[in-house]
LUMDRENRO-856586 format. One line per field, with one value per residue (C-alpha): residue number from 1; residue in one letter; x, y, z. Coordinates in nm, 3 decimals. Layout:
! LUMDRENRO-856586
nr = c(NUM/...)
rest = c(A/...)
xx = c(X/...)
yy = c(Y/...)
zz = c(Z/...)
//
This chain:
! LUMDRENRO-856586
nr = c(1/2/3/4/5/6/7/8/9/10/11/12/13/14/15/16/17/18/19/20/21/22/23/24/25/26/27/28/29/30/31/32/33/34/35/36/37/38/39/40/41/42/43/44/45/46/47/48/49/50/51/52/53/54/55/56/57/58/59/60/61/62/63/64/65/66/67/68/69/70/71/72/73/74/75/76/77/78/79/80/81/82/83/84/85/86/87/88/89/90/91/92/93/94/95/96/97/98/99/100/101/102/103/104/105/106/107/108/109/110/111/112/113/114/115/116/117/118/119/120/121/122/123/124/125/126/127/128/129/130/131/132/133/134/135/136/137/138/139/140/141/142/143/144/145/146/147/148/149/150/151/152/153/154/155/156/157/158/159/160/161/162/163/164/165/166/167/168/169/170/171/172/173/174/175/176/177/178/179/180/181/182/183/184/185/186/187/188/189/190/191/192/193/194/195/196/197/198/199/200/201/202/203/204/205/206/207/208/209/210/211/212/213/214/215/216/217/218/219/220/221/222/223/224/225/226/227/228/229/230/231/232/233/234/235/236/237/238/239/240/241/242/243/244/245/246/247/248/249/250/251/252/253/254/255/256/257/258/259/260/261/262/263/264/265/266/267/268/269/270/271/272/273/274/275/276/277/278/279/280/281/282/283/284/285/286/287/288/289/290/291/292/293/294/295/296/297/298/299/300/301/302/303/304/305/306/307/308/309/310/311/312/313/314/315/316/317/318/319/320/321/322/323/324/325/326/327/328/329/330/331/332/333/334/335/336/337/338/339/340/341/342/343/344/345/346/347/348/349/350/351/352/353/354/355/356)
rest = c(X/X/X/X/X/X/X/X/X/X/X/X/X/X/X/X/X/X/X/X/X/X/X/X/X/X/X/X/X/X/X/X/X/X/X/X/X/X/X/X/X/X/X/X/X/X/X/X/X/X/X/X/X/X/X/X/X/X/X/X/X/X/X/X/X/X/X/X/X/X/X/X/X/X/X/X/X/X/X/X/X/X/X/X/X/X/X/X/X/X/X/X/X/X/X/X/X/X/X/X/X/X/X/X/X/X/X/X/X/X/X/X/X/X/X/X/X/X/X/X/X/X/X/X/X/X/X/X/X/X/X/X/X/X/X/X/X/X/X/X/X/X/X/X/X/X/X/X/X/X/X/X/X/X/X/X/X/X/X/X/X/X/X/X/X/X/X/X/X/X/X/X/X/X/X/X/X/X/X/X/X/X/X/X/X/X/X/X/X/X/X/X/X/X/X/X/X/X/X/X/X/X/X/X/X/X/X/X/X/X/X/X/X/X/X/X/X/X/X/X/X/X/X/X/X/X/X/X/X/X/X/X/X/X/X/X/X/X/X/X/X/X/X/X/X/X/X/X/X/X/X/X/X/X/X/X/X/X/X/X/X/X/X/X/X/X/X/X/X/X/X/X/X/X/X/X/X/X/X/X/X/X/X/X/X/X/X/X/X/X/X/X/X/X/X/X/X/X/X/X/X/X/X/X/X/X/X/X/X/X/X/X/X/X/X/X/X/X/X/X/X/X/X/X/X/X/X/X/X/X/X/X/X/X/X/X/X/X/X/X/X/X/X/X/X/X/X/X/X/X/X/X/X/X/X/X)
xx = c(1.555/1.771/1.596/1.763/1.681/1.644/1.379/1.181/1.224/1.059/0.759/0.473/0.358/0.025/-0.007/0.152/0.140/0.188/0.295/0.272/0.535/0.444/0.641/0.396/0.403/0.498/0.743/0.810/0.461/0.503/0.834/0.682/0.415/0.679/0.878/0.568/0.511/0.877/0.828/0.522/0.721/1.005/0.770/0.603/0.939/1.054/0.736/0.683/1.013/0.986/0.614/0.542/0.325/0.533/0.455/0.565/0.587/0.713/0.725/0.591/0.643/0.365/0.319/0.290/0.643/0.858/1.105/1.467/1.710/2.041/2.223/2.162/1.920/1.614/1.746/1.788/1.438/1.283/1.472/1.345/0.983/1.012/0.748/0.614/0.258/-0.041/-0.058/-0.333/-0.346/-0.250/-0.134/-0.157/0.042/-0.060/0.039/0.245/-0.016/-0.061/-0.434/-0.743/-0.702/-0.348/-0.470/-0.739/-0.479/-0.253/-0.543/-0.628/-0.262/-0.245/-0.572/-0.384/-0.319/-0.687/-0.778/-0.534/-0.694/-1.030/-0.889/-0.745/-1.090/-1.240/-0.976/-1.060/-0.758/-0.767/-0.730/-0.550/-0.529/-0.385/-0.504/-0.560/-0.466/-0.839/-0.877/-0.685/-0.888/-1.219/-1.134/-1.134/-1.517/-1.530/-1.579/-1.908/-2.131/-1.832/-1.711/-1.367/-1.159/-1.019/-0.831/-1.075/-0.926/-1.005/-1.366/-1.530/-1.338/-1.373/-1.745/-1.790/-1.597/-1.737/-2.087/-2.153/-1.880/-1.950/-1.689/-1.647/-1.646/-1.476/-1.314/-0.935/-0.938/-1.231/-1.278/-1.561/-1.550/-1.241/-1.146/-0.931/-0.851/-0.699/-0.722/-0.408/-0.041/-0.057/-0.302/-0.059/0.012/-0.354/-0.385/-0.106/-0.271/-0.604/-0.431/-0.272/-0.599/-0.777/-0.499/-0.359/-0.606/-0.609/-0.289/-0.035/-0.239/-0.249/0.124/0.203/-0.037/0.140/0.476/0.350/0.074/0.132/0.031/0.074/0.030/0.306/0.532/0.494/0.544/0.840/1.021/0.947/0.807/0.639/0.279/0.361/0.595/0.322/0.037/0.051/0.060/-0.285/-0.418/-0.224/-0.476/-0.500/-0.590/-0.289/-0.056/-0.194/-0.152/0.205/0.280/0.140/0.321/0.655/0.623/0.463/0.680/0.634/0.363/0.037/-0.078/-0.380/-0.261/0.070/-0.104/-0.344/-0.055/0.121/-0.201/-0.241/-0.595/-0.755/-0.796/-1.174/-1.146/-0.900/-1.131/-1.419/-1.217/-1.106/-1.460/-1.607/-1.341/-1.228/-1.493/-1.250/-1.029/-0.661/-0.574/-0.761/-0.571/-0.242/-0.332/-0.401/-0.062/0.115/-0.060/0.048/0.410/0.361/0.221/0.529/0.765/0.577/0.593/0.959/1.152/1.223/1.185/0.988/0.637/0.750/1.027/0.779/0.540/0.819/0.911/0.547/0.506/0.356/0.541/0.300/0.306/-0.032/-0.189/-0.026/-0.171/-0.522/-0.507/-0.351/-0.620/-0.893/-0.768/-0.665/-0.884/-0.571/-0.319/0.037/0.152/-0.126/-0.077/0.293/0.216/-0.020/0.163/0.533/0.773/1.057/1.134/1.085/1.390/1.497/1.549/1.704/2.027/1.975/2.069/1.807/1.845/2.148/2.441/2.428)
yy = c(-0.449/-0.494/-0.640/-0.961/-1.237/-1.474/-1.250/-1.249/-1.620/-1.694/-1.477/-1.654/-1.457/-1.279/-1.320/-1.622/-1.710/-2.039/-1.992/-2.304/-2.303/-2.527/-2.589/-2.355/-2.084/-1.732/-1.709/-1.338/-1.252/-1.466/-1.300/-0.958/-1.022/-1.143/-0.822/-0.615/-0.807/-0.754/-0.381/-0.383/-0.571/-0.319/-0.022/-0.191/-0.255/0.101/0.227/-0.030/-0.210/-0.554/-0.498/-0.504/-0.796/-1.048/-1.154/-1.500/-1.668/-1.993/-2.146/-2.499/-2.748/-2.916/-3.172/-2.907/-2.956/-2.652/-2.561/-2.594/-2.331/-2.335/-2.037/-1.711/-1.419/-1.644/-1.853/-1.542/-1.425/-1.762/-1.778/-1.433/-1.535/-1.891/-2.012/-2.340/-2.461/-2.386/-2.070/-1.811/-1.753/-1.920/-1.723/-1.881/-1.694/-1.689/-1.978/-1.952/-2.095/-1.966/-2.037/-2.162/-2.532/-2.543/-2.366/-2.632/-2.905/-2.747/-2.721/-3.088/-3.189/-3.018/-3.147/-3.220/-2.849/-2.771/-3.026/-2.863/-2.527/-2.678/-2.796/-2.448/-2.295/-2.544/-2.443/-2.075/-1.969/-1.685/-1.786/-1.524/-1.549/-1.333/-1.360/-1.708/-1.874/-1.849/-2.179/-2.371/-2.212/-2.272/-2.641/-2.676/-2.685/-2.472/-2.132/-2.171/-1.866/-1.636/-1.344/-1.325/-1.064/-1.189/-1.053/-0.974/-1.239/-1.516/-1.424/-1.630/-1.951/-1.921/-1.850/-2.161/-2.382/-2.237/-2.095/-2.088/-1.827/-1.464/-1.252/-0.918/-0.707/-0.372/-0.453/-0.461/-0.640/-0.842/-0.967/-1.215/-1.421/-1.642/-1.549/-1.243/-1.199/-0.953/-0.969/-0.808/-0.800/-0.425/-0.491/-0.687/-0.380/-0.321/-0.699/-0.694/-0.400/-0.584/-0.897/-0.696/-0.525/-0.861/-1.031/-0.754/-0.466/-0.117/0.027/-0.203/-0.180/0.199/0.213/0.002/0.210/0.525/0.390/0.210/0.408/0.739/1.049/1.372/1.595/1.426/1.404/1.775/1.869/1.637/1.757/2.121/2.172/2.502/2.496/2.739/2.486/2.227/2.438/2.477/2.826/2.770/2.768/3.076/3.274/3.489/3.177/2.983/3.277/3.316/2.945/2.949/3.253/3.081/2.753/2.925/3.113/2.863/2.960/3.337/3.548/3.571/3.902/3.906/4.225/4.063/3.753/3.971/4.174/3.854/3.748/4.095/4.146/4.327/4.150/4.145/3.987/3.729/3.632/3.593/3.367/3.145/3.115/3.035/2.787/2.622/2.707/2.863/3.168/3.213/3.184/2.853/2.733/2.834/2.631/2.330/2.366/2.407/2.100/1.901/1.994/1.916/1.570/1.485/1.611/1.416/1.102/1.106/1.316/1.312/1.688/1.807/1.946/2.305/2.277/2.149/2.429/2.682/2.521/2.541/2.909/2.894/3.086/2.956/2.571/2.579/2.755/2.500/2.213/2.361/2.423/2.082/1.906/2.103/2.001/1.640/1.537/1.437/1.617/1.623/1.373/1.123/1.169/1.086/0.776/0.644/0.743/0.783/0.592/0.641/0.470/0.659/0.859/0.609/0.346/0.585/0.463/0.104/-0.092/-0.312/-0.583/-0.678/-0.836/-1.214)
zz = c(2.345/2.038/1.736/1.622/1.378/1.674/1.832/1.509/1.444/1.779/1.689/1.516/1.210/1.234/0.857/0.690/0.323/0.140/-0.224/-0.443/-0.718/-1.013/-1.331/-1.506/-1.237/-1.343/-1.054/-1.091/-0.970/-0.659/-0.580/-0.647/-0.386/-0.141/-0.195/-0.126/0.197/0.289/0.230/0.455/0.720/0.697/0.737/1.035/1.204/1.145/1.310/1.586/1.636/1.795/1.856/1.481/1.367/1.177/0.820/0.704/0.365/0.221/-0.125/-0.177/-0.458/-0.654/-0.373/-0.103/0.038/0.126/-0.146/-0.046/-0.169/0.011/-0.142/-0.320/-0.273/-0.291/-0.001/0.216/0.123/0.212/0.543/0.637/0.589/0.723/0.966/1.105/1.120/0.899/0.691/0.716/0.339/0.011/-0.292/-0.636/-0.898/-1.266/-1.490/-1.808/-2.044/-2.400/-2.429/-2.248/-2.348/-2.207/-1.893/-1.848/-1.892/-1.630/-1.383/-1.436/-1.402/-1.063/-0.920/-0.596/-0.545/-0.606/-0.339/-0.096/-0.175/-0.082/0.250/0.307/0.253/0.500/0.755/0.721/0.518/0.270/-0.097/-0.305/-0.684/-0.958/-1.316/-1.458/-1.127/-1.057/-1.251/-0.984/-0.704/-0.881/-0.928/-0.547/-0.564/-0.247/-0.408/-0.590/-0.576/-0.517/-0.728/-0.888/-1.070/-1.401/-1.702/-1.982/-2.209/-1.958/-1.891/-2.166/-2.096/-1.721/-1.746/-1.960/-1.715/-1.391/-1.450/-1.075/-1.014/-1.105/-1.280/-1.101/-1.415/-1.379/-1.043/-1.026/-0.689/-0.556/-0.200/-0.159/0.158/0.159/-0.200/-0.271/-0.638/-0.884/-1.260/-1.402/-1.309/-1.254/-0.970/-0.755/-0.540/-0.451/-0.404/-0.144/0.033/0.042/0.176/0.457/0.534/0.565/0.762/0.982/0.977/0.835/0.982/0.806/0.485/0.501/0.573/0.266/0.056/0.177/0.059/-0.252/-0.419/-0.597/-0.406/-0.606/-0.301/-0.104/-0.408/-0.476/-0.114/-0.054/-0.363/-0.290/-0.637/-0.704/-0.814/-1.094/-1.248/-1.268/-1.408/-1.788/-1.931/-2.077/-1.722/-1.610/-1.409/-1.103/-0.902/-1.031/-0.964/-0.612/-0.534/-0.669/-0.451/-0.141/-0.205/-0.260/0.070/0.307/0.601/0.559/0.729/0.538/0.389/0.158/-0.014/-0.112/-0.249/-0.448/-0.586/-0.698/-0.871/-1.028/-0.894/-0.606/-0.270/-0.315/-0.662/-0.535/-0.247/-0.492/-0.723/-0.433/-0.300/-0.640/-0.751/-0.426/-0.170/0.077/0.127/0.033/0.404/0.430/0.124/0.283/0.592/0.366/0.199/0.531/0.673/0.366/0.438/0.806/0.726/0.521/0.791/1.059/0.845/0.740/0.994/1.366/1.406/1.708/1.666/1.746/1.483/1.225/1.316/1.255/0.923/0.815/0.897/1.247/1.517/1.782/1.816/1.991/1.692/1.463/1.667/1.649/1.274/1.201/1.405/1.229/0.883/0.953/1.245/1.444/1.659/1.517/1.781/1.706/1.330/1.366/1.573/1.305/0.989/1.063/0.838/1.087/1.416/1.744/1.849/2.115/1.842/1.590/1.425/1.538/1.226/1.065/0.963/1.174/1.000/0.983)
//
């Protein structure tokens, strides 16, 4: 079935987010979270098509009424996330307040929002705060005894105002019952991942983390960078030379003597260095490197498993399947089903989103 906006509009969101927008709201953070949710939705649709769980969002004014924006990019964004009925979560973005007294004044001025947050807690909704937005949530008087992540410069004032709430010192993101919080703006990515994990389960959260969080192994493999180019000369050693030789020749047959020659040591010495430093043999390390390449190819290409096996140096696909399963715990087919960032072949080249 073709994926259309009408199909999606009829689907109730599995995760839906209300985002209050106050005069003091730092709107960029709210929009950043929305963009992260859109990215998660896109990845889910690429992987699952129309079966992907839908994510909804809407912006509300200070009185809790949906914001109306008729034109422009924001209007298109709000239409894409539009939903009816109660939300499953509420996100309160940080407030533009220069100091603690002005933050207290803003929280008192928007006591109606704090009351609505209390109602949301009573209804089982998730309360999500970033930075100093914790003041508005704490004023709901429904989150006593909970823990919250805060920026360091808010800890003293918040602790004075809300002694019954514990500051989660040292935690970038804190989940405590209905309250999900992050302290700093840089933590909004992990906050979005935690929100997805709570609302939709581990698979959508892991998919967003795969696309969002840095992964040096995948970066190096995807770019085809040689290990020798990334190891400083001060660490030039027989082990580094051997690893560079293996990584540059992943698809070629393995020969211990050739690897030892590239490292300028005897095969016995090379085996000893690998065992002492890494706990495995050069051949085991080659299998790890080949499986890293295979994971990337399974995630981002539509190549068949035998073709990927060939590209990773395995002439026998059955041997590749056994080795891949031993190192990842999954067969190549199951790994692709769980981690692929591409649609199945039968939906390949179907444009998304369709033109309006």
